[in-house]
N, C-alpha and C positions, 0 to 999 in steps of 0.2 A: 810644565809642559804649557808654555806657549799658548795663550786661546785661540783659536781661527778665531779672523774676522772676516764677517763674510763678505760678499760683492756686492751687497743691496749701500751699505753701509760706505765702502768706499767710496759706491757714487752720489752718494749724498755730498760726504766730506768735500768730491769735487766739484758738484756743480755749486756747492756753498761758495765756494774758492772761486769761480769763474766769477758769480755777479755780485761776491766782494770786494776781486782786481777789479771786473770794468764797471762800478758804481763808482772806487775811487781814482782812480790814475786816468783823468782826464788828458794830462799835460803830455805835450808830443816831446817826451823827451826823447834822447834817441845815444845810443853808445855806437862810436865805432861806425855813424850813417845808419845802423838796425836800429829801431824803434826794440824801446824797453817794454812797454804792453807788450806788443809779440811775442819778445822773449819770452816775457815771467807766461803768458798765455800756452806760450807751446810748448814749455818746462811741465807745467799743470794736467795737461792732454797726455805727453809723453809719460809723465812717473802715472795717470793713470790707467793706460792703458798697457801700459809694461805690468802693474798691477793685476789687473783687470786679464791678461794673457796669464800669466803666472798660476793662477785661481785656476783658471778654467783646464789649462794643464794639467794641474794638479788631479781634479775631478773628473780627466778624460773627455774636454767636451772642448769643443772649437767656439772661442772667442768673440768670432763675427762671423758670416757668412751673407752670400748674396741672396739677397728676396726675391727683388721686385725692381724694375725698370729705374726705380728712383736712387738706388743703391749703386745699380753697373753706368749710371752716371758723376756719380761721387767718386766711383774710384777708378773711372777715364778721368775725371779731373783732379784728381790725387796724381796716378801718374805724369799726366804734361806735367802737373806745376813741379815736379821733382825733377825730370828730368829737362826743364827748362833750368831750374838751378845748378844742376850740374854742367850742362850746357855754362853757364854765368862765372861759374866758379872757372873752369877750364879755359874760356875764352882769355879773360882780361886777369891772370889772378894775382898781376902787379898792381892791378891799381886798387883804393882803399875802402876805397867805395861800387859795390857792387852791382846793389839793386834789388835786393833780393829779400825785401819785409812786402810786397804786396805779393809774390807767391807762397810766403812762409804764410802771412794768412790768408788765404787764399784755403791752402793745408788745413790751417788748422780752423777751420768754417766745417770743411769736411771732416776733420775728425769730429767736431762738434756733431754731426749730422749723423756718425756711426754710431758711435757709442750713447747717441740718444734713440738711433731707430731700433740697435736691439734691446732695444727695454729697459725704460727709467721709472721711477715713482715720481711723486710729488710731495714736497713738504708746507705747509704754511711757514713755515718758521723763514724758507723764500725769500719769501713777501716781507716777514719782518728787518733780516739781514737786509732788503733792499728800499727798505724806511729807513734802517739808522744812517747806511752811508749816504742815503740820498738827500739828509737833514743833515749832516755833514759838507755834501757838497754844495744844498740851499747855502745855508750859512756862510759860505764864503763869496757868494753870488750875491746874495744883498749886502758884504761886509762895504765894498763902495758907494752904496746907498745915503751907509749912515754913518760914514767917515770920512775924511778928510786923504783916505791914502786910496790911493789911483791904481797906482801902477803895482804889480807885480804878477809873477810867472803864475800864479793860482789861480787869478783872475782871471786873466789873461788866455785860462787853457779852460775854463767855466762860462766865457761870454765873447770870443770869437768868429761865432753864429748864430743868429738868433732865430735861424732852424732850426741845427740841434741842438740847443740848451733848448727852445719850446719841447722837442722830442725828449728829452731825459726830464721836464718837469712836468710833463702831460702823463711818462709813467710813473711819478713820483705820486703822482694827482691820483690817477685810476686804479691804484694800488690803495692804499689811503683807504679812498672812498668806496673801492671792495669791502675794503677790513670793518673799516668802519662801520658797513650796512651790513654784514653777517653777523660780526663780535658780541656780546651779550653780557661783558663781562664793563662791568660802566666805568673801570678807572681807564683799563684798555680804550672802552669806546673812546676813552676823554682824552687820551694820547693819539688816535688814531684823529680825531674831528684837529686837534691842535695842526699837527706833521699835518694834511689838509689843509688848513686856513693858510700855513706857514708859505705849502707851496704854490696854492692858487693866490699869491700877492707877489709870492718871485713870480709867477706865470705871465702877472699881469706890468709887472714890471719890465720885461720881456717884450714885451710890446711887437706879439704877434698874433694880429689877429684869426688870423688862420688855427692857431690853436684854440682860440677861447671858442672856433664852432666847433668843432670834434669834440673838447668837451662837453659842451650843449651835446653833443647828439649822442657820446658816452652815457651822461647821465639818463635819458630819454631813456638809450635801449636795455636799463641796469632793469629794470620790468619785464620787458619784455623778453630778454633773454633769461634769466632767471623764472620761478615761479615766482607769479605777480602773491605776496601772501601780504600784507595787511604792514605787519612788520615791516619787512627790507623796503615795498612804497616809502613809506613814511622819513622811514629814513634818506630813501635815497633822493625823493621830495628835497628833506631839511638840508641834505649837501648842496644840490641846487639853489634855495631859495640860500643858502650860502657863497656860492659864489656866484649867483646875479650881484644880489648886498653887497658884494665885496668890489665888484667892478663896476659896478651904478655909484659908488663912495668913491673911486679912484679919483673925480677931479675934484672933490674937497681937499682933499691928501694933500693932492700933489698942487692945488693950486691957493690954497689959505692955510695951510699948517705947512708950518716949514719947519719940516725934516730932514726930509733927504737931501742928500747933497750932489747929484746928482740932476739934472735938467731930465725932468716926466711929464710930457701930456696927454693927459684928456681933455676930450667935451662933456661941457657939464650939459649942453644940450640934449646929445647921446646918453646922460647919466638921466633924465626925465626921459625919457622916452623908456628906458630901461625901469624906469621905476614903475613906468603906466603898467608895462608888460606883466612887471613881477607880481602889481595888485589885484591885475586881470587874470593872472594865474591861480591866485590865492584865491580867487573867488570860487572857481572853477573846483577844484582842488576842494574846497573846504567845505563844498555843495554837496560837492561827494561821499567824503572823510565824514560829516554830521549826521551821516544817516546810520552808521554802524552803530550796533545794538549797545549800553554800556557793560560791562562786565566779558566781552569777546575776548577770545585765546589769537591776538593776532599775528602769534606764528602757527598756526593753522589756517587764519582766515584768510581765502584764495579769492583776491577781487578779478575778478577779469574784465567787469566792467574797466577799470581802471586799467588795466591791460592793454585794453582794443585803445582806450586812449591815450595813453603815451605813446602805443605805437602811429596814432595815428598822424602826432605832432611829430617823433620822429621824418613821415615820410615828410612832412611840410616841411621841416627844417630840410631834410634832405633836399628837394626839389627848389628850394629858394636860394641854397648853398650852391648848389653846379648851376643853376638859373646865372648866377647872378657872378661867377667865373667863366663862364661861358658866353653874355653878352660884353664882357669885357671891358675897355676903355668906352665903349656908348654907353656908360652909365653917367659920362658927364657932359655930354651932347643933351641931356634930357629938357622940352621944353620945357621953359617959364611956366609957372602954376604953382597950386597949392603941393604945397609938400618934398617941390624938389631939390630945394636944399637941405633936408631932413635927407631925402634919400640918398641922394648925392654923398653926403657926409658921412651915412649909412656904408654905403656899397663902397666908393673910392677904396678905400685903408685896404679893406679885404682884394680888391683889384691889388693894389699897388705889394701888398705883402705878397702875392703868390708871384710880380715880377720880380724878387729882392734874390731869390733862392731857386736853385736848381735842384730838378727835384733829382731824387733817390735812380730812378728808371736813364736819365740822362748822362749821371754818373758813373750806374754800369755801363753804358755803351761806352762813353767816355775811355772807359779805365780796360775794361774787358771786353771790347772791339763787338759786330754786332751776331759773332755766333757767339761767343760767351755768353751777353745779354741774352740772346734766345734761352739757351741751355738753363741760364737762372730763370728763365718766368716763367721757364715748361715744368721745372719743379717748385716751385713757388705755388704755379698752379697745382702741382702733384700734392702737396702739402694739404692746401686749401679744401683740396676731396677727400683727404681724410680728418682735418677737421669737421668738415660736415657731417663724415657719417659715427665719428666719435660722439658726436653733441647730443646731450638727452639732458631735459630739464632736470636730472634728480640726481645732476652730475653741477654741483655747483664749481669748485674749481676748475673742472672743465672747462665751463660756463663761460667763464671769468680769463682763462687763458685764452680760448678762443674771442672774447670782443675785443679784450689785447689788441691780440694779432691782428684784428681786422684794423681797428685804429692805426695799428704800424703798417698796412698798409697804404691803407688809405695818408697815413703821411709822406709813401713814398712817389707820391702823385709831387708832392709840393717845396719836398726838401730831401736833403739825404744826412743824417744824424750820424754822428759820429762815429768812430772804428769800433770803443766800449759799450755805445749805446745799441747799435747795432747786433755787440752778439748776448747782451742782454736782453732784448726783444728776440733774437734767434731764438734761443736757449725760452722765452714762454709760448712760440711760436711749435717749437718741435714740443715743445711736453705739451699741447695744448693738439699737435698730430697723434704721436705716437700713446701718450698716459690712458694708460688701463685705469679707469677710477670706478668702485664700486656704486652704484646706486642707492642714495640717501632716499627710502621709502618713510614719508607720513602720512599722518592720517590727516584729512584736511577739511576745514571747512567751509560750506558756500553757508554764501545770505542772498535774498533781491534786495538791491538796494533799491528797488522803486516802493519796497513795502517794510519800514525799518524795523517792524516786528513778523515780519517771515516766517513762517518754518523756516526754521532750519535744516540741514543734507549734510547728511557726512559718506564722504565719499572715497575708498581705498586708490591712491595714487600711487 
């Protein structure tokens, strides 16, 4: 008698296939005018849904039902797109290209929403699959920088837009940093560190300045979003230092070490300023870190003052970032004085990067119209509300899913990711909203940093 396969295993397999397909198939290959990626995505979701309906019918259950306003809006979207496809098919059937790729893409995203809203679990292996596939694509991205091969269909697929590529590279970077910060196995930690280093290098070569700022905010947000144990802060700071060190040395690599086959320019002056910032940050960090008594269990030691410091830095960086963008080209007309060239050279590349790409919200209004875009924004706001309700310090996977989803939403203000990257971010966004993770309770230790030898206080979290 064949063994019964639970729906949970089917859903895990479906999510894994969606991630692998979306991380690897970045080229815009078409078959008879229809996107190959959209077709494969539709087939995976269709098979997943058919199996789910079959298993639910055997158990006498309803596979899916409308539970809230978000489900109703998704159902309306589905009906509209199906009706539009039927009209296009019968309107001009003699034409070879009837242009239904966009409609099927919307149906696919609605289907993903339905399947995840029904209830889904998150597995750590999803992040590993994302990194394995992403490392392969990063290798393709780096290939023309170290070889004379410049023209290739695969290379063009991953380098056609600095914004969409930045979104892809940031995803790999954020996941690898989180995996490194939470992994306690030495061999796997080295693997995540290696992936992060390679990804940072590719991100710098992509030269999207906005992505650099967003990654810095991500590093600073880690001790704020998660329980600020000494072990977590230590590893997050290590990754921030690695990111800053690599960025500050890109000018030396591109100007004095003849390795790259493509021309890439970084300012030596900016590298010096960044080195000074790293040195200052190191002084403040070790000023507090050296007060930790020897022999403390770093996984149980909660550093609340350090968390407040990171929270303050995150606010400062966010205010400076927004202030620079709102001021726009006015920075180029600064009055002459000390530091004018330094400030202009630091700020203007960020403003220029903002003007090079079309935001995701603009793309929505251009392709989906005013009504469709407003509905999408409404659904997004609803998911943000669910994420806020789902957030707890003791839910590590939920925390990182929410943080990555928040960075993704910020990206939409500056550029529009490719459809495959959209899919992965959308999956993580739905996981952040609907995944009901069990709280991980730990016994933590607190110390007062002002007095190195102060009495320890045990607290049940």
